[in-house]
GUPAZA-402415 format. One line per 2 residues: number of its first residue (from 1); their letters; for each residue x, z, y of C-alpha. Coordinates in steps of 0.1 Angstrom, whole numbers, plus 5000, padded with zeros to 4 digits. Layout:
% residues N
NUM) a) X:Z:Y | ...;
% end
This chain:
% residues 358
1) ms) 4104:4669:4665 | 4076:4646:4651;
3) ta) 4041:4646:4667 | 4027:4663:4636;
5) er) 4053:4690:4636 | 4048:4696:4673;
7) gk) 4010:4698:4668 | 4015:4723:4640;
9) rh) 4038:4745:4661 | 4012:4744:4689;
11) kq) 3984:4754:4665 | 4002:4784:4649;
13) rk) 4027:4807:4664 | 4044:4835:4644;
15) vl) 4044:4868:4664 | 4062:4899:4651;
17) lm) 4049:4933:4663 | 4076:4958:4656;
19) gr) 4088:4993:4665 | 4093:5026:4649;
21) sg) 4064:5045:4632 | 4041:5061:4657;
23) ag) 4051:5039:4687 | 4015:5026:4691;
25) ks) 4017:4991:4677 | 3985:4990:4657;
27) sm) 3966:5009:4685 | 3973:4982:4711;
29) rs) 3966:4954:4686 | 3932:4969:4677;
31) ii) 3923:4973:4714 | 3933:4938:4724;
33) fs) 3921:4918:4693 | 3896:4940:4675;
35) ny) 3877:4954:4705 | 3885:4990:4699;
37) va) 3884:5015:4728 | 3913:5037:4734;
39) kd) 3896:5069:4722 | 3888:5054:4689;
41) vr) 3923:5044:4678 | 3931:5080:4668;
43) rl) 3913:5073:4635 | 3937:5044:4626;
45) ga) 3961:5053:4598 | 3998:5043:4597;
47) tv) 4005:5007:4589 | 4017:5001:4554;
49) dv) 4043:4974:4551 | 4030:4944:4570;
51) eh) 3994:4937:4582 | 3989:4899:4587;
53) sn) 3963:4887:4612 | 3955:4851:4620;
55) ik) 3940:4853:4655 | 3923:4824:4672;
57) fm) 3931:4821:4709 | 3919:4795:4734;
59) gn) 3900:4777:4706 | 3927:4764:4683;
61) lm) 3959:4783:4691 | 3964:4805:4661;
63) ln) 3985:4836:4665 | 4000:4845:4632;
65) lw) 4005:4882:4640 | 4026:4904:4618;
67) dc) 4020:4941:4625 | 4051:4956:4608;
69) gg) 4050:4993:4597 | 4077:5013:4614;
71) qd) 4085:5038:4586 | 4122:5038:4578;
73) sf) 4117:5026:4542 | 4097:4996:4554;
75) ve) 4121:4987:4582 | 4150:4989:4556;
77) sy) 4131:4964:4535 | 4125:4940:4564;
79) lt) 4162:4940:4572 | 4174:4935:4536;
81) nq) 4153:4920:4508 | 4126:4906:4531;
83) rs) 4150:4896:4559 | 4146:4858:4558;
85) hv) 4108:4860:4550 | 4101:4882:4580;
87) ft) 4124:4868:4606 | 4122:4830:4599;
89) sv) 4102:4808:4623 | 4094:4836:4648;
91) av) 4081:4824:4682 | 4079:4859:4697;
93) li) 4091:4894:4689 | 4071:4922:4705;
95) fv) 4091:4954:4701 | 4074:4986:4711;
97) fd) 4093:5017:4723 | 4076:5051:4726;
99) vs) 4090:5065:4758 | 4081:5100:4747;
101) sk) 4101:5097:4715 | 4123:5127:4706;
103) ep) 4147:5103:4688 | 4158:5077:4713;
105) ap) 4191:5069:4696 | 4175:5059:4662;
107) dl) 4149:5038:4682 | 4177:5018:4698;
109) ls) 4196:5014:4665 | 4164:5001:4649;
111) fa) 4159:4976:4678 | 4195:4965:4675;
113) st) 4192:4958:4638 | 4159:4939:4644;
115) ir) 4172:4916:4670 | 4204:4910:4650;
117) al) 4182:4896:4622 | 4161:4877:4647;
119) qe) 4193:4861:4660 | 4202:4850:4625;
121) fs) 4169:4833:4615 | 4151:4826:4648;
123) pn) 4178:4824:4676 | 4155:4807:4701;
125) sk) 4126:4832:4699 | 4113:4851:4729;
127) if) 4115:4889:4730 | 4090:4911:4748;
129) vl) 4100:4948:4750 | 4071:4972:4757;
131) ch) 4080:5006:4770 | 4048:5022:4757;
133) km) 4029:5055:4761 | 4038:5056:4798;
135) dl) 4007:5078:4804 | 4026:5107:4788;
137) vp) 4052:5105:4817 | 4045:5125:4848;
139) pd) 4035:5101:4877 | 4065:5110:4899;
141) qk) 4089:5102:4870 | 4074:5070:4857;
143) ni) 4096:5046:4875 | 4128:5066:4868;
145) vy) 4120:5069:4831 | 4110:5032:4828;
147) qq) 4141:5019:4846 | 4164:5041:4825;
149) kv) 4148:5029:4793 | 4151:4993:4804;
151) ke) 4188:4998:4812 | 4195:5012:4777;
153) ir) 4176:4984:4759 | 4191:4957:4781;
155) av) 4226:4969:4771 | 4216:4966:4734;
157) ce) 4203:4930:4741 | 4235:4920:4758;
159) de) 4256:4934:4729 | 4235:4913:4705;
161) gf) 4236:4881:4725 | 4201:4882:4739;
163) vg) 4202:4879:4777 | 4184:4865:4807;
165) kq) 4150:4848:4803 | 4150:4854:4766;
167) vd) 4140:4891:4770 | 4112:4904:4792;
169) fc) 4103:4941:4798 | 4070:4957:4806;
171) ss) 4056:4993:4807 | 4023:4999:4790;
173) si) 3996:5024:4780 | 3964:5021:4760;
175) wd) 3947:5042:4787 | 3949:5017:4816;
177) qs) 3952:4981:4825 | 3990:4980:4819;
179) ly) 3982:4971:4783 | 3965:4939:4794;
181) ra) 3993:4931:4818 | 4019:4934:4790;
183) wt) 3999:4912:4766 | 3991:4887:4793;
185) qv) 4028:4880:4796 | 4030:4873:4759;
187) iy) 3999:4850:4758 | 4012:4830:4788;
189) fl) 4044:4823:4769 | 4025:4813:4738;
191) vp) 3999:4789:4754 | 4017:4756:4752;
193) na) 3999:4739:4781 | 3997:4767:4806;
195) tv) 4013:4747:4834 | 3988:4719:4828;
197) ie) 3959:4743:4831 | 3974:4757:4863;
199) sm) 3976:4721:4878 | 3939:4715:4869;
201) lq) 3928:4749:4884 | 3948:4742:4915;
203) kl) 3929:4710:4921 | 3895:4726:4914;
205) ae) 3904:4755:4938 | 3911:4730:4965;
207) vl) 3877:4713:4959 | 3859:4747:4961;
209) da) 3882:4761:4989 | 3885:4792:4967;
211) re) 3909:4820:4976 | 3917:4828:4940;
213) mv) 3908:4816:4905 | 3916:4834:4873;
215) ly) 3911:4820:4838 | 3903:4846:4811;
217) er) 3902:4841:4773 | 3866:4850:4764;
219) tt) 3870:4873:4733 | 3901:4892:4743;
221) cl) 3895:4892:4781 | 3932:4885:4786;
223) vv) 3944:4864:4816 | 3955:4829:4806;
225) ty) 3967:4819:4841 | 3956:4821:4877;
227) it) 3957:4803:4911 | 3962:4822:4944;
229) rg) 3958:4804:4978 | 3964:4813:5014;
231) de) 3964:4850:5025 | 3954:4861:4990;
233) sh) 3990:4859:4980 | 3996:4890:5001;
235) np) 3969:4910:4982 | 3985:4945:4977;
237) yk) 3967:4950:4944 | 3992:4934:4921;
239) dr) 3974:4944:4889 | 3940:4932:4900;
241) fe) 3936:4906:4873 | 3944:4931:4845;
243) ri) 3920:4955:4861 | 3893:4929:4857;
245) ss) 3904:4924:4821 | 3898:4961:4815;
247) il) 3864:4960:4833 | 3853:4930:4813;
249) kt) 3863:4946:4780 | 3844:4978:4790;
251) hk) 3814:4957:4799 | 3815:4941:4765;
253) hs) 3814:4975:4748 | 3785:4985:4771;
255) ms) 3765:4954:4762 | 3773:4959:4725;
257) kh) 3759:4995:4727 | 3727:4984:4742;
259) tg) 3721:4952:4722 | 3733:4964:4688;
261) qm) 3757:4934:4685 | 3794:4936:4677;
263) ps) 3816:4937:4709 | 3833:4904:4698;
265) ev) 3799:4887:4697 | 3784:4897:4731;
267) sf) 3787:4876:4762 | 3772:4872:4796;
269) ae) 3761:4842:4816 | 3775:4852:4849;
271) mq) 3786:4882:4869 | 3785:4883:4907;
273) ik) 3799:4905:4935 | 3791:4900:4971;
275) tg) 3807:4919:5000 | 3813:4913:5037;
277) af) 3850:4905:5030 | 3847:4882:5000;
279) mf) 3824:4869:4973 | 3832:4868:4936;
281) fi) 3817:4854:4904 | 3829:4850:4868;
283) tr) 3812:4825:4845 | 3818:4805:4814;
285) lt) 3842:4775:4819 | 3847:4764:4783;
287) en) 3836:4776:4749 | 3866:4800:4748;
289) tn) 3873:4808:4784 | 3857:4825:4815;
291) la) 3866:4816:4850 | 3867:4841:4879;
293) vv) 3864:4827:4914 | 3870:4845:4947;
295) mp) 3854:4829:4977 | 3851:4836:5014;
297) sd) 3820:4856:5023 | 3798:4826:5029;
299) ea) 3765:4822:5009 | 3763:4784:5011;
301) sf) 3799:4779:5000 | 3795:4804:4973;
303) na) 3764:4787:4958 | 3782:4753:4961;
305) ar) 3812:4767:4942 | 3790:4780:4914;
307) vn) 3774:4745:4909 | 3808:4728:4911;
309) vq) 3822:4750:4884 | 3793:4739:4862;
311) la) 3800:4702:4870 | 3837:4707:4862;
313) rt) 3831:4721:4827 | 3832:4688:4809;
315) ef) 3866:4681:4826 | 3880:4713:4812;
317) ah) 3864:4712:4778 | 3896:4697:4762;
319) ld) 3916:4729:4770 | 3903:4742:4737;
321) iv) 3918:4712:4718 | 3954:4714:4728;
323) ek) 3972:4692:4704 | 3946:4663:4703;
325) kg) 3941:4658:4741 | 3972:4674:4757;
327) ke) 3981:4642:4775 | 3946:4638:4790;
329) ah) 3950:4672:4807 | 3975:4656:4831;
331) ny) 3948:4632:4843 | 3923:4658:4854;
333) sa) 3902:4649:4884 | 3875:4665:4903;
335) pr) 3840:4659:4890 | 3824:4627:4905;
337) dv) 3793:4647:4916 | 3805:4675:4939;
339) vt) 3782:4698:4957 | 3792:4705:4993;
341) ts) 3777:4722:5023 | 3763:4704:5053;
343) dd) 3770:4712:5089 | 3741:4736:5091;
345) ge) 3752:4755:5061 | 3727:4740:5036;
347) vd) 3739:4730:5002 | 3737:4692:4995;
349) sq) 3752:4668:4970 | 3774:4639:4975;
351) kr) 3795:4615:4955 | 3832:4624:4957;
353) sr) 3861:4601:4946 | 3885:4613:4920;
355) ln) 3915:4634:4932 | 3938:4611:4911;
357) dd) 3927:4578:4927 | 3953:4552:4921;
% end
């Protein structure tokens, strides 16, 4: 693949959002990308044919999202006269199952036909299966229902030749953070330099002696990636990052209500939480990302970390320009001016050599 072709692929990724009518596809899309709240999606009408959305993510990654109506007549058209148009050059298929559906057999048949067409025109694409509307399942039955649904869908995938790492499953609901967890998995797959970003964050975390760092995309509040160090790897709250996504999105709506701005336009300079067990702040890292940092409960180290994140911003700025400076990301180093704490706990500044010294 030529450099130009590779850059184009990194800039735009075709994503199909499919599933039978009423599965909840447009609702989740509107919450994630259009800043709807769950109670407002009831006014959304059924999707007619295909709704195309070109969504910017992380600055220049363009998600070419096709929200495909799930009515039988539209699905038949996708699979026949629009077959090559719809299923060619697909990076990701997100297929949504309504776990409360009264017609599970037609749902599985529709899925089988869809991935058969995908296999024909985009055999290397990734499939994310969302078992949606889990809020309608009684709490004591959620795991049983989910595992049974996954078993049925996986059998269809194997029959059609999609196995292993090519298919991922996730439960979701628009009423809790599981929606953010599901879409975070999709985004992580689509971001072409996610592992490079992780390497850079790991080095910054070591400089700050941070317990945890989480990178969020600014407009959607979705997790891009994260770093966990030390005892934090045993944190029992496995969905804590997605919970913060939900909190951040709620905070955006609250600011929008009080400022009169659109939710997509509002932003904050910094948010802090201080407790006896840990200290936390979230602040802007690049034009398109926010960084959450979890620190030990020490005021001097906390203040030094805040300053050092500001100093590191120029080193991370090229994350928003993936295809032009991708190689430079591998050469990330700590900022030359690093704020540290002295023996008596005061914050001071010293020159620090680069982490990548030859």
